[in-house]
N, C-alpha and C positions, 0 to 999 in steps of 0.2 A: 624742695617742698612745694606742693601744688595746693592752691586754695581755690575752691569753687564758691563763688559768690551766689547768694540767694538773689531772687529777683528784687527784693527790697534793698539789699545791699548794693546791687548794681545800680539801682535808681538813685540811691544816695550819692554814690561816686560820680555818676554821670551828671546829675543835677548840680552838684557842687562845682565840678569842673566847668560846666557851662556858665553858671552864674559868675564865678570868679574870673573866668576868662573875659567876660563882658564888662564887669564892674571893678575888678582890681587889676587894671591895666598898668603898664609901666608908668604912664603919665599920672594916673591916679595915685600910685605909690609915691611918686616923687612929690606930688602936691602935699600929701600927708606928711612926708618927711620934712618938708620945708615949714610946716606949721609947728608951733611950739608944743602942741599936744601929741603930735605924731599919730593922730587917729583920723581915719576917714569916716566922718560922722554919717554921711549918706549911706555908705556901705554897711555901717553898724546898724542903722535903722532897718535896712533891707534884711540882713541876715538874722537879726535879733527879733524884730517885731513882725515883719511881713512873712518871712520864711520859717520862723520858729526854730532855728537851729540851736538856740540856747536850751530848748526843751528836750533835746535829743537823748541825753543821758540822765536827766532828772527823773526820779521815780514817778510812776503814774499817780501815786497817792498825793503827790505835790503838784500835779498838773503837767507832768512831763510825759515823754514817750517811753521811758524806761528801757531804752536800748542799751546794748553793751559796749565794751571797749572796742570791739572789732569794727562796729559801725562808726564810732568816734574816730578811729584811726583813718578810715577812708576819707572822712571829712577834713581832718587835720592835715593829711597829706596834700589835699587840694589847696588848703590855705597856705601851707608852707611853700608850695610850688609858685603861688602868686604873691607871696609876701603880704598877705592881707593885713592891712593896718587897722585892726579892730581889737578891742579888749576881750576877745573870745577865750584865749588861753587863761587869762587871769580870772575871768568871770566864771567860766564853766569848768575848766580843768582843775583850777585851784579852789575857788570859793565854793562852787556848787558841789564838788566832790567831797569837800570837808563837811559842808552843811548836811549832806545826805546821810552822814554818820552821826549827826547830833539828834538826839531824841526829843529835844525841847520843842514846844509849839511854836516858839519864835523862829527857830531854824526852819521849820516846816513852812512858815509864812514867807520867810525870805527866799526859800527855794521856789515857791510859787511865783514870786515877783521876777526872779531870774528866768524861770521858764517862759514867762510871758514877755520877756524882753524889756521889762520896765526898769531893770536895775543893773548897773555896772558894779562889779565887786572885785575884790582882790584879797590876797593873804599877805599879811606883814609879819614875817618871821626872820630871825637873824640867820637862819640856815637855809640852804637849798639842797641839803643832802640828809637823808634819814640817818639818825645816829644820836650821839651824845647831845644833851640839851643844857649843858653846863654854861653855855655862853649866851643864854637868853638876855637880851639887852633892855627889855621893858619890865618894870616892876609895877605891881598893883597893890595898893594899900586900901584896906577896907575902911569905909567911912559910915556915918550914920545913914546917909542917903544912897550909898552905893559903893563905888570904888574910885580911887584916884590913880591915874596911870602916869608914869614918868619913864622917859627913856628915848632912845633913838633907834630907828631901823634904817640902815644905810641905803639899801636898794630894794624898792618895792615895785614890782611890775605893775604898770598902769596906776601907780599910787596917787598921781597928781589929780586925776579926774574921777576916780572910783567913787560911786555914791555910797558904797559900803566897804569898809576896811575891817577885816577880821584880824585882830591883833593877838599874838601870842605873848603872854606875860607870865612872870613868876610872882606868886603871891608872897607878900612880905610876911616874915615870921614862919615860913614853911620852906625849908631848904630844897625840897624836891617837888613842891606843889606848883603845877602849871595850870594855866587857865586860858581860855579863849574868849575874847570880848568882841562884840560888834561895835563899830565906831563910825560915826558920820562926822561931817565937817562941824566944827564947833570951837569954842574958846579953848585955847591952849594947843590946838592941833595945827602944826605948820607943815605944809607940803611944798617941797622944793624940787621942781623938775631938774633932772640931771642931763648934762650934755654927754652923750654916749657915742660909741663907735657905730652902733647899729641904730639908725634913726627910725627903723620900722617897728621897733618895740620900745615903748617909753618906760623909763625908770624914774623913780622919785625917791627923795630922802624924806622920811617922816620924823618930825620932832614932836614928842608928846611932853608938854610942860604942864604938869598938874592937870591933866584932862579929867574932868569929873564925868562919870557915867553912872546911870542908875543900876539898881540890882538886876533889872531885866536884861541889861546889856551882857550879862554873863551867859555865854552859850554852853560852856562845858568846863569842868574842872576835875582835877584828880588824875589818877593813873591812866585813865583811858585817853587823855589828851595826847600823850606821846604816841599811842597806837594809832589814833585817828590821823594825827599829823603825819606820822610816818607813812601810812597808807596813801595819803594825799600826795606826798612827795614822790613815792614810787610811781603813782599814776602820772604825775607831772613829767617824770622822766620818760615814760612811755609815750606820752602825748608829744613831748618835744622831739623825741626820736622820729615820730611820724612826720612832723613838720620839716625836720632836717632831710628826711627822705624825699619829700616833695621838692625841697629846694635843690637837692642834688640832681633830681630828674630834670628840673628846669635848666640847670647849668648845662647839662648834656644837650637838651633840646635847643637852647640858644646857640650852643657851639656848632651843632650840626647844621643849623640854618645859616650861620655865618660862613662856615668853611665851604658850604655848597655854593654860595654866591660870590665868595672872594676868589678873584682870578689872579694867578701869578704864572709867569712864563707861558702865557697863552692858554692855561687850563685851570679849572677849579682846584683849589688846594685840597678839597675833599678827596681827590683822586690820588693824593700822595700817600704812600704806604705808611710813612711815619705818623701822619695825621690820623689815618685809619686806626693804627695801633693804639694811639693815645685815647681816641674816642672809645675804642673797644674796652680799654682798661677802665674807663669811667663806667661803662655799662656793667662790667663785672662787679665793681664795687657796689653799684646801685642795686643790682639784683640780689646780691648777697645780703645787703642791709634790708631789702624788702622782705626777704624770707625771715630774717631775724625779728623784724618789727611785727609782722603779721603773726608769727609764731608766738611772740610774747603777748600779743593781744588775745589770742585764743587761750593761752595759759591764764591770763588775768580773768577772763570770763569764767573759766572753770573754777576759779577761786572766789567767785563773786559772793558766795554766801558766808565766807569766813571773815573774822574780825580783822585779820592781817594777812597779807599775801604770804603764801608758803615760801620756803627757801628756794624750791625749784622755780617758782614764778619770779622771785627776786633775781635769780640768776639769769632767767630769760630776759627780763627787763634790762638788767645790767649789760648783758651781751648786746641787746638791741641798741641801747643808748651809746655804748662805746663804739659800736660799728657805725652808727649814724654820725657821731662826732667826727670820725676819721673820713667817712665817705663824703660828707658835705664839704669838709675842708679840702679834700683832695680834688673833688669835682669843681669847686669854685676856683681853686688855684689853676687847674688845667684849663678852665674856661678862659681865664684871664690870659694865660700863655698862648692858647690857640686863637685868641682874638688879636694877637700881635700887639703892635704899639698902641692900639686904642682900647685894649682890654681893661685898663685900670682907670680910664677917663670917666667923668661924670655922665657923659652922653650915652654910654653903653651900660647895660645892666649887670654884667658879671661882678662889678665892684660892690653892688648892693648885696649880692649873695655871699661874697667873700666876708663882708662885715657881719652879716647874719651868722655865718658859719663860725666866726671867731667868738661872737657873743654867746651863741647857743651852746657851744661846747663847754662854756664855763658855768652853765646853769644846770642844776639837778643832776649832777654827776659828771665831773671831768673824767677824761679817759683814764688818767693815772689812778684816780680814786676807785673807779669801777673795776679796773683790772686788779687792783690791790684787794678789793672786796672779794672778787671771784677767786683769786689765788688763796686767800685765807680760808674760804669755804672748802676748797679742794684739799688743802692741807688738813683741815679739821676732819673731813670725811676719811682721809687716808689714815689718820692716826687712830680711827675707830676700828680699823681692821687689824 
């Protein structure tokens, strides 16, 4: 499949690659990993406030650029390639995507702050895969002044430092009633950073012990919550697939640079046929995934006006994420192998990408989940004939 970029899209891709190559270097990523927050604050100020990347997909009515998923994918691929240690995924792909589907004036205000680069945000949900909501771990009880939230969310992306946390809760007294609340630091909210395999993406455990919030903190409730949340999770899967694609490409680029300068038996190991074959196989995986990811982005934009992505779009996204899971894992593994004895050491970068590959494959659709979903849809369609 061939994709012809517009001039604007090409500029986005080139600018992102240039900025991140300069500011999200290996040394910068390692410094961020060694910090407890796992965030490069200088890079975040640059991309959020100075360059305005947080406004890219925010609707124009809220102060954003109103661009589509395809443009976002180009930017996210560049971020994944450089393992940019910024809360962009949680703020824009999760929180902003969800808020853009909320009709309340408060949601509009929060979107404007995100677009301006003034607010870090995230989504606290017990699930990372669209589906059954029977296991929601936070409850909300109505009080005279608002609501009282109790519960635990075990893993929240960038949850320790987010200025805004959007919490999914089940309303007490309503077996199926779901609600979304905005939450900031306050009494009863405990944030515990987690030690994780992938230090380039921070996770935190959130404990809500009788957290009191006013009525205005309720962003949405009722049946539409599941639809909005599901749409957000599907987009998160697509966004993550784009990041994984960028990471896989960097694994190949690092490997090509290494085998070119590594000399054995008097010549570069890049001249060995076995090494060429393994690099070629990495390229085949990457190009296949790139087609799947860009195709899914086009399908997503075609569905932009719908309340929920169509089944065809869901299948496109599921295919892209499953492919990205396998491709980044394969390329990171091959990068380590082709770097030889130093491939897994801290001084070399392949181990960073291997850790990201393992962590990312468990978020917003594991390969087994995605393949099971696709198989079920195929069977359902077959039974209709």
